[in-house]
C-alpha positions as CSV (number, residue, x, y, z in Angstrom):
1,X,-38.1,-29.4,-98.3
2,X,-41.7,-30.3,-97.6
3,X,-44.9,-28.6,-98.8
4,X,-46.1,-27.6,-95.4
5,X,-46.9,-24.1,-96.5
6,X,-50.6,-23.3,-96.6
7,X,-51.9,-22.5,-100.0
8,X,-53.5,-19.1,-100.4
9,X,-56.2,-18.1,-102.7
10,X,-59.8,-19.0,-103.3
11,X,-61.2,-22.5,-103.0
12,X,-60.7,-24.4,-106.3
13,X,-63.6,-26.7,-106.1
14,X,-67.3,-25.9,-106.4
15,X,-69.3,-27.8,-103.8
16,X,-72.9,-28.1,-103.0
17,X,-72.2,-26.8,-99.5
18,X,-70.5,-23.7,-100.9
19,X,-73.5,-23.1,-103.2
20,X,-76.0,-23.6,-100.4
21,X,-74.1,-21.2,-98.1
22,X,-74.0,-18.6,-100.8
23,X,-77.8,-18.9,-101.5
24,X,-78.6,-18.9,-97.8
25,X,-76.6,-15.7,-97.2
26,X,-78.1,-14.0,-100.2
27,X,-81.6,-14.9,-99.0
28,X,-80.6,-13.5,-95.6
29,X,-79.9,-10.1,-97.2
30,X,-76.2,-10.1,-97.7
31,X,-74.6,-9.0,-101.0
32,X,-72.5,-11.2,-103.2
33,X,-69.6,-8.8,-102.7
34,X,-69.9,-9.1,-98.9
35,X,-70.2,-13.0,-99.1
36,X,-67.3,-13.4,-101.4
37,X,-65.0,-11.3,-99.2
38,X,-64.7,-14.5,-97.0
39,X,-61.5,-16.4,-97.7
40,X,-63.4,-19.7,-98.1
41,X,-65.7,-18.4,-100.8
42,X,-65.1,-18.0,-104.5
43,X,-64.8,-14.6,-106.1
44,X,-67.7,-12.6,-107.5
45,X,-66.7,-13.3,-111.0
46,X,-66.8,-17.0,-110.3
47,X,-70.3,-16.7,-108.8
48,X,-71.5,-14.8,-111.9
49,X,-69.9,-17.4,-114.2
50,X,-71.8,-20.1,-112.4
51,X,-75.0,-18.2,-112.8
52,X,-74.4,-17.8,-116.5
53,X,-73.4,-21.4,-117.1
54,X,-75.8,-23.3,-114.8
55,X,-79.5,-22.8,-115.3
56,X,-80.5,-24.8,-112.1
57,X,-78.1,-22.8,-109.9
58,X,-79.4,-19.6,-111.6
59,X,-83.0,-20.5,-110.8
60,X,-82.0,-21.2,-107.1
61,X,-80.2,-17.8,-107.0
62,X,-83.3,-16.0,-108.4
63,X,-85.4,-17.5,-105.6
64,X,-82.8,-16.5,-103.0
65,X,-82.9,-12.9,-104.4
66,X,-86.7,-13.0,-104.0
67,X,-86.2,-14.0,-100.4
68,X,-83.7,-11.2,-100.0
69,X,-86.4,-8.7,-101.1
70,X,-88.7,-10.1,-98.3
71,X,-85.8,-9.7,-95.9
72,X,-85.3,-6.1,-96.9
73,X,-89.0,-5.4,-96.5
74,X,-88.8,-6.8,-92.9
75,X,-85.8,-4.6,-92.2
76,X,-87.8,-1.5,-93.3
77,X,-90.1,-2.0,-90.3
78,X,-87.2,-2.6,-87.9
79,X,-85.4,0.5,-89.1
80,X,-88.5,2.6,-89.0
81,X,-89.4,1.5,-85.4
82,X,-85.8,2.0,-84.1
83,X,-85.4,5.5,-82.6
84,X,-82.4,4.6,-80.5
85,X,-80.1,7.2,-81.9
86,X,-82.6,9.9,-82.8
87,X,-81.8,12.0,-79.8
88,X,-78.5,13.3,-78.3
89,X,-77.9,14.8,-74.9
90,X,-76.4,18.2,-74.9
91,X,-74.6,19.5,-71.8
92,X,-73.2,22.8,-72.9
93,X,-73.9,26.0,-70.9
94,X,-76.1,27.5,-73.6
95,X,-77.8,24.2,-74.7
96,X,-78.8,21.8,-72.0
97,X,-81.0,18.9,-72.7
98,X,-81.9,16.7,-75.6
99,X,-81.7,17.6,-79.3
100,X,-82.5,15.6,-82.4
101,X,-79.6,13.8,-84.0
102,X,-80.1,14.8,-87.6
103,X,-77.3,12.6,-88.9
104,X,-78.8,9.4,-87.4
105,X,-82.2,10.3,-88.8
106,X,-80.8,11.0,-92.3
107,X,-78.9,7.7,-92.2
108,X,-82.1,5.9,-91.3
109,X,-83.9,7.6,-94.1
110,X,-81.1,6.5,-96.5
111,X,-81.2,3.0,-95.2
112,X,-85.0,2.9,-95.7
113,X,-84.9,4.4,-99.2
114,X,-82.1,2.0,-100.4
115,X,-84.0,-1.0,-99.1
116,X,-87.2,0.1,-100.7
117,X,-85.5,0.7,-104.0
118,X,-83.7,-2.7,-104.0
119,X,-86.9,-4.5,-103.0
120,X,-88.8,-2.8,-105.8
121,X,-86.2,-4.0,-108.3
122,X,-86.1,-7.6,-107.0
123,X,-89.9,-8.0,-106.7
124,X,-91.4,-5.2,-108.9
125,X,-94.9,-6.7,-108.9
126,X,-95.0,-6.8,-105.1
127,X,-92.8,-3.8,-104.0
128,X,-92.6,-1.7,-107.2
129,X,-94.6,1.4,-108.0
130,X,-97.8,0.6,-109.8
131,X,-97.6,1.6,-113.4
132,X,-100.5,2.2,-115.8
133,X,-100.3,2.5,-119.5
134,X,-102.7,4.7,-121.5
135,X,-103.1,4.3,-125.2
136,X,-104.2,7.2,-127.3
137,X,-104.7,7.8,-131.0
138,X,-103.2,10.4,-133.3
139,X,-102.2,13.6,-131.5
140,X,-103.5,12.3,-128.1
141,X,-107.0,11.8,-129.4
142,X,-109.1,8.7,-129.1
143,X,-108.2,5.5,-130.9
144,X,-110.2,4.9,-134.0
145,X,-111.5,1.4,-134.6
146,X,-112.2,0.3,-138.1
147,X,-114.2,-2.9,-138.7
148,X,-114.2,-4.3,-142.1
149,X,-116.7,-7.0,-142.8
150,X,-117.6,-8.9,-145.9
151,X,-121.4,-8.4,-146.2
152,X,-121.7,-11.6,-148.3
153,X,-120.5,-13.6,-145.2
154,X,-122.9,-12.1,-142.8
155,X,-126.4,-13.3,-142.1
156,X,-129.1,-10.8,-143.0
157,X,-130.0,-10.4,-139.3
158,X,-126.4,-9.6,-138.3
159,X,-126.1,-7.1,-141.2
160,X,-129.3,-5.4,-140.2
161,X,-128.1,-5.1,-136.6
162,X,-124.8,-3.6,-137.7
163,X,-126.5,-1.1,-139.9
164,X,-129.0,-0.2,-137.2
165,X,-126.2,0.3,-134.6
166,X,-124.2,2.5,-137.1
167,X,-127.2,4.7,-137.8
168,X,-127.9,5.2,-134.1
169,X,-124.3,6.3,-133.5
170,X,-124.3,8.9,-136.2
């Protein structure tokens, strides 16, 4: 009996070609789940193990994910500009003509919102919401600043200026 039966399962050997293909497809906007569905690609868990164990590969993957965010941003414009399925023709006796296709419009909205959300997580400085932080003191009041100085270490001119400034504020 010969071993002519084709082996099934995932590829056992990690190759540079396999890594490059994965990185290119991630950068083109495909998910790891979608990429790993191909028979000639490793499983998701294998990819994530590579990422955890290989700093160089992890860095390349991070750059591919940044490129993916740019790809998603480009798709936002394409989806927004495509009105191909926004209208449906109705030919019933009581409704003749064109009507909006609410399902297609809602699907486009979902596609836009999902891409915006993912891009904002992949590149938050570029596509995320601007966040500002405000610092307040006790009970929402102003922050009190206390300055403690050793008068012995100050020149007489600096000490006089500090005293003058303090008397003007009071």
